Structure formats: C-alpha cells, structure tokens
N, C-alpha and C positions, 0 to 999 in steps of 0.2 A: 296605195300599194307601195311597198318598200322597193328600193332599188334591187334587192335580191330577187324580187319577183316581178320583173317587168312583164308587160303583155307578151313579149316574145318568148321569155322563159316559160311563162304559164302555158302558152300555146304549144311550145316544144314538148313539155312534160305531158300535157293532155293528149297530144297527137301520139306520142310514144305509148302511153298507157292504153289508149283506145284501140290502137292498131295491134300492139303486141301483147297486151295484158288485159284483154276484155273480161276474162273470168275474174281477175283480181278486182277490177272496178266494180263488178256486180257483187262480189263478196264484201267489199267495203260497205255498200249500201245495205246488203242483207244483215250484216253484223253491226256496224257502227251507226247505220242509219235506221236501225230498228225496223227493217222492212224485209222480213224473211221471205215474203212472197215475190220479191223482185226476180224477174225473169232475165233481164239484161239491164245494163246501165252504161252511161257515157259520162266521162269527166269533162266538164265545161270550162272550169278554171281552177287555179290553185293560187293561194297566197300564203303569207307567213302564218296565218291563224287557222286556215282550213281549206276545204275544197268544196266546190259547187258541182253537183252532178244532176243528171236527170235519169230517173229509173222507169223502166217499163214494168208496170204492175197491173195485171189483169186487163191488159189492152189499153191502159192509160199511161200517159207520161206524167211523172210526178217529180217536182223539184226537190232536191235533198241537199242540205248543207251539213257537212261533217267537220267538226272542229278538231284540231290536233291537240294532243296532251301537252304541247309546249309550242312556243313560237319558233318557227323554222328560221335558221340563220341564212340559208342559201339553197341553191338547187341540189347540192350534194347532201345536205341535211334532209331535204325533201325525199331524195332517193332512198336514203337509209330508213327514214320514217315510214315511207310507203311499204318497203320490204318488211319491216317489223310489224306493221299493221296486218299484212297478209298472213304472216306467221301466227300472229295472235288470233286472227279470225279463224284460221284453220284449226288451231288448238281449241278455241271456244266451240267450234262446230262439231267436235268429236264427242 
C-alpha cells in the first residue's frame, strides 16, 4: 500500500463513504462490479489501484473488487474519482 493510502486514510474514506454515502457505495457495485442485483454494499478498503467492497446480493455477502481507471495519487484524487464514478454510474443507469 502506498504512503498516499495508509490504513488510516483507507479507514477514514471507508467510514465516510459507508456512513454518509451508502447509496453511492451500492451504486459502485451495481455498475462497476457488474452486480445489478446488489441490495446494499459496504466499502472495506481503498488503495491507489481500487477498492474492496462487500455486497449484499439475494441474502448473501459477496466480496467485490473494483479497479480504478488510473492509479490514485492521494486522498484528494480518491475523493474526485469517487464523485466522478457516481456521476458516471448515474448516467449509465438512465
């Protein structure tokens, strides 16, 4: 794990996303994890290459890894990338 994504930074991002943006986390899995049946999801960790999540699909917990389209430089890059992914997912869902 790069310095830009220490366990503390990963934990902070995941906590924020799970507490404040749970719908976005589920949308990531539905769209980029190719799992449209996902009912809910939780972000477990994030690193420069992608994020690890767990999805609730038909009563089961399913691990999901979503790779980013570029290597993230830092937490700010993660913030902007996650916002862009939500926008893209919403556009694709229409």
